[in-house]
N, C-alpha and C positions, 0 to 999 in steps of 0.2 A: 437372750437365747444362749449366749456363751456360758452364762452362769449355770443353767440347767444341764448343759453338756458336761461341764467340769464336775458338777455334783454327781452325775451318773457314773463318770469314769473314776471317781475317787474311791480308793479301797475302803472297805468297811473295817471298823475296829473289831478286834477279836472279842473283847468283852461284850460289845453290843450284840454281836452275832451269837455268842454263847447265851446271853440273856434271852434273845429272841427264840432260840431253839428250846430253851428250858420252858419258856412261857407256852410255846406251841405244844410241847409235850404235856404240860399240865392241862391245857385246854382240850387236847384230843384224848386225854385219859379220863375226862369227865364221864364218858360212858362206862369206864371201868368202875368209877366211884358209884355210879347209879346201880350197876350190877352187883358190886360188893355190898351195898346197903340192902339190896333186895335178897341177897343170898346169905349173908353172914349175920349172926346174932350179936357178936362181940365186937366192940370198937377196935380192940387190939388186932384182931384178924383183918378187919377192913384196912387199917393203917398199914399193916404188913403187906397186904395184897397190893396196895397202891404203891408202896415203896419198891416192891419187886417189879411191878409193871413199868414204872418209870425207869428203873434201872435197866430192864431188858430193852426198853425202847431206846435208851441212850446207847446201850451196848451195840445194838444191831442197826442203828440209824444210818451209819456210814455204808454198811454193806447193802442195805436196802436201797439207799439213795443212789449208790453206784450202779446197781442192777437196773433200776428204773431209768437212770440217765443213759445207759447203754441200750435199753429196750423201751423206747417211748410208747410202743403199742401196749405194753403192760400198764403204763400210766392211764391210757385210754380205757383199758379193760377195768382197772380199779375205779375209775370215774363212772363207768357204766354200772358197776356193781353198786356204788353209792346211790346212783340214780334209781336202780332197781329196788334197793332197800327203802329209799325215800318214798317211792310210789307205793310199796307194800305198806309202809307205816301210814301213809295218807288213806289208803283203802281201809285199813283196820280202824283208823280214827273215825271214818264215816260209817262204821258198823259192818263192813264187808270182811269176812274172814278169808284170808289167803293161806292155803296150806303151805307150810314151810318146806315140805319135801319138794314141791315143785320149784320153789325158789332156789333151794340148795342144789337141786339137780341142774337147773339152768346155769347156775354159777360154776359148778364143777365141770359141766360140759364145755362151757365157754373157755374156762381155764385150760382144760386139756387141749382144746383146739388151738389156743394161742401157744401152748408149749410145743405142739407139733409144728406150727408156723415158724417159731423161733429155730427149731431144729432144721427145718427145710432151708430157711434163710442162711443159717450158718454153713450148711453143706454147699449151698450155691456159691457162697463167698469164697470158700476154700477150693472149689472145683477148678481144675486146669482147663483152660480154653485152648483148643487146638485149632490151628488155621489150616485151610486146605492147601494143596500144592501150588495153586495159582497165586496165592497170597504170599508164599514164602520165596518165590523166585524174584531175583533182582531184575530190573528192566535191562534189556539187551539193546544193542545198537540196531537190531532189526525192528524192535518195537518203537524206536525213535528215529524216524527217517532223516531228520535234520542233523543228527549227530551232535546237537547241542544239549548238554545236560540241563536239568531243572535248576541247578545252582548257578549256571552261567546265564540263564535267561534274565 
């Protein structure tokens, strides 16, 4: 049991982490490859599109990761979008057509609602909490008939 605990607490090597990120970028850009193959007629254009897409992903990965880390509800929203797209793809695979406008509207509406929620949460965190006059007063000798303070008890 101690071996697994030490393996979990051991810091990761920079090269391995970098390799893992690069592999994940390539795997997740596979949809871009499929799109580029469907849209472009020339191999050079497809390659250029892929290089640019991977570069943009690497450039903004830190900012997106930080944003998602600060706002975990956005991660849940993104997972819900993936689920929604998966259900739509399954429906289309079975021969049922799903109008894309409905899907895009639902996603945009959900995203706007989440942005409003983030704004409200930020405003609540920075709000000043005022206490009533009874909470601000220090206890007096009249409120403590024994005359013994809480620290002396």
